[in-house]
Structure formats: C-alpha cells, structure tokens
C-alpha positions as CSV (number, residue, x, y, z in Angstrom):
1,M,45.3,27.4,-2.4
2,S,44.8,29.0,1.0
3,S,48.2,30.2,2.2
4,T,49.8,32.5,4.7
5,S,52.1,33.8,2.0
6,S,51.1,36.9,0.0
7,S,53.2,36.0,-3.0
8,P,51.5,34.4,-6.0
9,A,54.6,32.3,-6.8
10,A,54.8,28.7,-5.8
11,P,56.6,28.0,-2.5
12,T,60.3,27.5,-2.6
13,H,61.9,24.2,-1.7
14,P,62.8,25.2,1.9
15,E,59.2,26.5,2.3
16,G,57.8,23.3,0.9
17,R,60.0,21.2,3.2
18,T,58.8,23.3,6.2
19,R,55.2,22.8,5.2
20,L,55.7,19.0,4.9
21,K,57.3,19.0,8.4
22,A,54.3,20.8,9.7
23,D,51.9,18.4,8.0
24,G,53.9,15.4,9.4
25,A,53.7,16.9,12.9
26,M,49.9,17.2,12.4
27,V,49.7,13.5,11.3
28,L,51.5,12.5,14.5
29,M,49.2,14.6,16.7
30,T,46.1,13.3,14.9
31,A,47.2,9.8,15.8
32,F,47.4,10.8,19.4
33,W,43.9,12.4,19.2
34,G,42.6,9.1,17.8
35,T,43.6,7.4,21.0
36,T,41.6,9.7,23.1
37,F,38.2,8.2,22.0
38,V,39.2,4.9,23.6
39,V,40.7,6.6,26.6
40,V,37.8,8.9,27.2
41,K,35.3,6.1,26.8
42,G,36.8,4.3,29.8
43,A,37.2,7.5,31.8
44,L,33.6,8.6,31.5
45,G,32.6,5.4,33.3
46,D,34.2,7.0,36.4
47,G,33.2,10.6,36.0
48,D,30.8,13.0,34.2
49,P,31.9,14.8,31.0
50,Y,32.2,18.3,32.5
51,S,34.2,17.2,35.5
52,F,36.5,15.3,33.1
53,L,36.8,18.3,30.8
54,A,37.5,20.8,33.7
55,L,40.2,18.5,35.2
56,R,41.7,17.7,31.8
57,F,42.1,21.3,30.6
58,T,43.1,22.6,34.1
59,L,46.0,20.2,34.2
60,G,47.0,21.1,30.7
61,A,46.7,24.8,31.4
62,L,48.8,24.6,34.6
63,A,51.6,22.8,32.7
64,L,51.7,25.4,29.9
65,S,51.3,28.3,32.3
66,A,54.5,27.1,34.1
67,V,56.3,27.4,30.8
68,A,54.6,30.6,29.5
69,G,54.9,32.6,32.6
70,R,54.1,36.3,32.3
71,R,53.9,36.0,28.5
72,M,50.4,34.7,28.7
73,F,49.2,38.0,30.2
74,D,50.0,40.0,27.0
75,P,46.7,41.7,26.0
76,Q,46.7,40.4,22.4
77,T,47.5,36.9,23.6
78,L,44.6,37.0,26.1
79,R,42.2,38.3,23.5
80,R,43.2,35.8,20.9
81,G,43.4,32.9,23.3
82,A,40.0,33.7,24.8
83,V,38.3,33.7,21.3
84,L,40.0,30.4,20.4
85,G,39.1,28.9,23.8
86,V,35.4,29.8,23.4
87,F,35.2,28.0,20.0
88,L,37.2,25.1,21.3
89,F,34.8,24.7,24.3
90,L,31.7,25.1,22.0
91,G,33.0,22.2,19.9
92,F,33.3,20.0,23.0
93,V,30.1,20.9,24.7
94,L,27.9,20.9,21.6
95,Q,29.1,17.4,20.6
96,T,28.6,16.1,24.2
97,V,25.0,17.5,24.5
98,G,24.2,16.5,21.0
99,L,25.0,12.9,21.7
100,V,21.9,12.8,24.0
101,S,19.6,12.8,21.0
102,T,21.6,11.4,18.2
103,T,23.6,8.2,17.5
104,P,27.4,7.9,17.9
105,S,27.8,7.2,14.2
106,R,25.8,10.3,13.2
107,S,27.7,12.3,15.7
108,A,31.1,11.1,14.4
109,F,30.1,11.8,10.8
110,I,28.6,15.3,11.4
111,T,31.5,16.3,13.6
112,G,33.9,15.3,10.9
113,L,32.2,17.7,8.5
114,Y,34.4,20.4,9.8
115,V,36.7,19.2,7.0
116,V,34.1,20.6,4.6
117,F,33.3,23.7,6.6
118,V,37.0,24.9,6.8
119,P,37.4,25.7,3.1
120,V,33.8,26.9,2.8
121,L,34.0,29.3,5.8
122,G,37.5,30.3,4.7
123,L,36.1,31.4,1.4
124,V,33.0,33.1,2.9
125,L,34.6,34.8,5.9
126,F,38.2,35.5,4.8
127,R,38.0,35.3,1.0
128,R,40.6,32.5,1.1
129,S,40.2,30.1,-1.8
130,A,41.6,26.5,-1.7
131,R,43.3,24.8,-4.6
132,L,41.2,22.4,-6.8
133,T,43.2,19.4,-5.4
134,S,42.3,20.4,-1.9
135,W,38.6,20.6,-2.8
136,V,38.8,17.1,-4.3
137,G,40.6,15.8,-1.2
138,V,37.9,17.4,1.0
139,G,35.2,15.7,-1.0
140,L,36.8,12.3,-0.8
141,A,37.4,12.7,3.0
142,A,33.7,13.7,3.5
143,V,32.5,10.6,1.6
144,G,35.0,8.5,3.5
145,L,33.6,9.7,6.8
146,R,30.1,8.8,5.7
147,Y,31.2,5.2,5.0
148,L,33.5,4.8,8.0
149,T,30.9,6.0,10.5
150,G,27.9,4.3,8.7
151,A,25.8,7.3,9.5
152,E,22.3,7.4,8.0
153,L,21.3,11.1,7.9
154,G,18.4,11.3,5.5
155,S,16.1,8.8,7.3
156,G,16.7,10.0,10.8
157,R,16.9,6.4,11.9
158,G,18.0,5.9,15.4
159,A,17.7,9.6,16.4
160,A,15.2,11.3,18.7
161,P,11.9,12.7,17.4
162,G,11.7,16.3,16.3
163,L,13.5,15.9,13.0
164,L,14.0,18.8,10.6
165,W,15.2,18.0,7.1
166,G,16.2,14.5,8.4
167,L,18.2,15.9,11.3
168,S,17.3,15.7,15.0
169,L,18.1,18.3,17.6
170,G,21.2,16.4,18.5
171,D,22.3,16.4,14.9
172,W,21.9,20.2,14.7
173,L,23.9,20.7,17.9
174,T,26.6,18.4,16.5
175,L,26.6,20.4,13.3
176,G,27.3,23.5,15.5
177,C,30.2,21.5,17.0
178,A,31.6,21.0,13.5
179,V,31.3,24.7,12.6
180,S,33.0,25.6,15.9
181,Y,35.9,23.3,15.2
182,A,36.2,24.8,11.7
183,V,36.2,28.3,13.0
184,H,38.8,27.4,15.6
185,I,41.1,25.9,12.8
186,L,40.6,29.0,10.6
187,L,41.3,31.5,13.5
188,T,44.3,29.5,14.6
189,E,45.7,29.9,11.0
190,R,45.3,33.7,11.4
191,Y,46.6,34.0,14.9
192,A,49.5,31.4,15.0
193,P,52.0,33.4,12.9
194,K,51.5,36.5,15.1
195,S,51.6,34.8,18.5
196,S,53.8,32.9,20.8
197,V,52.6,29.3,20.8
198,V,52.7,28.2,24.5
199,P,51.1,31.4,25.9
200,L,48.3,31.3,23.3
201,V,47.5,27.7,24.0
202,A,47.7,28.2,27.7
203,V,45.0,30.9,27.6
204,Q,42.8,28.6,25.5
205,L,43.0,25.8,27.9
206,W,42.2,28.1,30.9
207,V,39.1,29.3,29.0
208,V,37.9,25.8,28.3
209,A,38.6,24.6,31.8
210,G,36.7,27.6,33.3
211,L,33.7,27.3,31.0
212,S,33.5,23.5,31.8
213,A,33.6,24.3,35.5
214,L,30.7,26.8,35.0
215,C,28.6,24.0,33.6
216,L,29.0,21.8,36.6
217,P,26.1,23.3,38.7
218,F,23.7,22.5,35.9
219,T,24.7,18.8,35.7
220,E,25.1,16.0,38.1
221,P,28.9,15.9,38.7
222,H,30.4,12.7,40.0
223,V,34.0,11.5,40.0
224,A,35.5,8.2,41.1
225,W,39.2,8.8,41.6
226,T,40.3,5.5,40.1
227,P,43.8,5.0,38.5
228,A,42.1,4.7,35.1
229,F,40.3,8.0,35.5
230,L,43.5,9.8,36.8
231,G,45.5,8.3,33.9
232,A,43.0,9.5,31.4
233,V,43.0,13.0,32.8
234,A,46.8,13.1,32.7
235,F,47.1,11.7,29.2
236,C,44.3,13.9,27.7
237,G,45.4,17.0,29.6
238,L,49.1,16.9,29.0
239,I,49.4,15.0,25.7
240,A,46.1,15.3,23.8
241,S,45.4,18.9,24.9
242,A,48.5,20.8,26.0
243,L,51.1,19.2,23.7
244,A,48.8,18.5,20.8
245,L,47.4,22.0,20.6
246,C,50.9,23.5,20.8
247,V,51.9,21.4,17.9
248,Q,48.8,22.3,15.9
249,T,49.4,26.0,16.6
250,W,53.0,25.7,15.6
251,A,52.1,23.8,12.4
252,Q,49.4,26.2,11.4
253,A,51.9,29.0,11.2
254,R,53.6,26.9,8.5
255,T,50.8,25.2,6.6
256,T,47.2,25.9,5.7
257,A,43.9,25.5,7.5
258,V,42.5,23.2,4.7
259,R,45.5,20.9,5.0
260,V,45.2,20.7,8.8
261,A,41.4,19.9,8.5
262,L,42.1,17.2,6.0
263,I,44.9,15.6,8.2
264,C,42.6,15.8,11.2
265,S,39.9,14.0,9.3
266,M,42.1,10.9,9.7
267,E,41.4,10.9,13.4
268,P,38.5,8.4,13.2
269,V,40.7,6.2,11.0
270,F,43.3,6.1,13.8
271,T,40.5,5.5,16.3
272,A,39.2,2.5,14.3
273,V,42.7,1.0,14.1
274,Y,43.2,1.4,17.9
275,S,39.8,0.0,18.6
276,V,40.4,-3.0,16.5
277,G,43.9,-3.5,18.0
278,L,42.4,-3.5,21.5
279,G,39.7,-6.0,20.5
280,Y,36.7,-3.6,20.9
281,E,35.4,-4.0,17.3
282,T,36.0,-5.6,13.9
283,L,36.0,-3.6,10.8
284,G,33.9,-4.6,7.8
285,V,34.2,-3.7,4.1
286,R,32.3,-0.5,4.6
287,E,34.7,0.7,7.3
288,W,37.8,-0.2,5.2
289,V,36.4,1.6,2.2
290,G,35.6,4.7,4.3
291,G,39.0,4.8,5.9
292,G,40.7,4.3,2.5
293,L,38.8,7.2,1.0
294,I,39.8,9.5,3.9
295,V,43.5,8.6,3.4
296,L,43.1,9.0,-0.3
297,G,41.6,12.4,0.2
298,V,44.6,13.5,2.2
299,L,47.1,12.0,-0.3
300,V,45.3,13.7,-3.2
301,A,45.5,17.1,-1.5
302,E,49.1,16.6,-0.4
303,L,50.6,15.0,-3.6
304,G,48.3,17.0,-5.9
305,G,49.4,20.2,-4.2
306,L,53.1,19.3,-4.7
307,L,52.5,18.5,-8.4
308,W,50.6,21.8,-8.8
309,E,53.4,23.8,-7.2
310,R,56.0,22.2,-9.4
311,L,53.8,22.9,-12.5
312,R,53.5,26.5,-11.5
313,A,57.2,26.8,-10.8
314,G,57.9,25.2,-14.2
315,R,55.6,27.7,-16.0
316,A,57.2,30.6,-14.1
317,T,60.7,29.5,-15.2
318,V,59.6,29.2,-18.8
319,A,57.9,32.6,-18.6
320,D,61.1,34.2,-17.1
321,G,63.2,32.6,-19.8
322,A,60.9,33.9,-22.6
323,G,61.0,37.4,-21.0
C-alpha cells in the first residue's frame, strides 16, 4: 500500500487511529464539496465561471493569508504552493472548457476517473504501489461512477463532432482535468508532511485566483451582485476552498493519496443526495447501483486495508515468537 512510512511493518494502533481520523475528516470535506455543485449551478446564472473562480479563490486566499502571515513567503512554500496551484487551476479550467463540447454526465464520469489515475500515476511517477484491496476499491468506484453518471463513452452520443476513439475534444480536455486532479492529490501527499498547512494552501489559492483573473480578457465576464451569487462566493471561497483544502492537506500528511482519491470519489454520491433532497432530480435504479458501488469501493479499501494490516501484524508476531 502507498504510505508515507518507510517501515515495512504494519501501522501501530495509534497510527491506525490517526489515519482513520484523517479519512473521517476527508469524508466530511467530501460531503461539503458535494454541496458545491448545487451552489455553483445557481451562482453561474449570475456570473461567468472565471469571474466566479477569481472571486471565490481570492476570498479564500485573503482569509488564509491573514492566518499564515509571513510564513507563506517561505521559498519552499512558494514553490510547492505554486506547483499545486497550477494543477488545481488546470483541473478547474479543463473541466469548464471541456463542458462546451461534452455532456454533463460524461464530464462527471471522466473527471471522476482521477480515482483510477492516482494509483496508476503513483506507480509510474513515484514507484508507489497500492495494496490489492485499494485496487479493488478503485475498480468498484470507477464502475460505480459509470452507473451513477450514466455516461456513454464508446458511442460518443450527445457529444460534439470530431471524435477520436469515441471521445470528443471536450472529453479529452476533461480527461486532462482528471489527470490534473490526480497529480494534485499525489503531490499533496508528498508536500503535506514537509509543509505548514495554512501557508501552503494560501499560496495555492492565490495562484488559482491569479490564473483565473488572467483568463478574463479572453472571455465575456459578467457578474450580477445578487445575494445568491455573493453567498455562493463566500461558501465556496471560505468553506469549500480554504477550509476544505486545509483539511485535505492536513489529512494527506496522515493517510495515503489512494485513500483520499477513493473518499473523494464519493463526491457525486453526496451531490446526488443533496440534489434529491432539494427536489432537483429523482434517482433511479441505475443511480442507486452506481452510488452503492462507489461506497462499497471505499469500504473495501478501508476495511480490507484494516484486515490486511492485522493479518500482517499477526504474521509478524508469529515470526518474532518463532525467532
């Protein structure tokens, strides 16, 4: 299993409890992120995406800068935060532009494939191999995403012309979004244990805000300063960006990238629950099956991981006794 520990032994009970606390914090933040789809949907009726992103991340950056102070100007923090900020921005912008020539269901499914890219890129780039139970969980979550979103990738149905291997230009851009999010998660796992959380996230948010602002001259910016729009900016900037990314960074110093990716794959499940609760849609059998597979994938990875650790610990105890 991918781990920040260099020891081959199974984690001790205190380490296991710390990891479970980190996973629990990520579940809570994923639930908050799930609400943003409903919130942003309403906000974009009053403003363009890049203005919303610039305002959202500027507000979050200002709040964290007030806490971080001079610590955010540490050279290593600036370098690491800048790199993470670029990949975070790429994830947002590629998904937004990709939606022009693909369908929402295909976009949701392809974006969710970061849950697959995290262990694959972790193995390719960093030689970090995930445990078998994590791979099984990733597979279940990927299939669940397919059913939950109802995406039809092979036929290209509903997408713009210019398909390659069944994928439109928008699909390819969204695939780039998924890769960007995966790299962001993997790099956060590497940087989090070596960095102070608030300054690192503050730099990221300033980078995303600045890059979003640079895109404005190439779009048609418009903002209606309605209470709903301002509320969405405040919620997404302070809670879904500043607080949530701080929690993610804190958690990734105590758990693994693969576990974080799996937990984050529950975001569309929470979104569906909120959407149904607010009366926007009704879930059918397909959506329930998809959501159930995603949750099952997370449980397999989590509970399977605990069982595997206990098995290894038991074997180690037997081996020590025999020695």
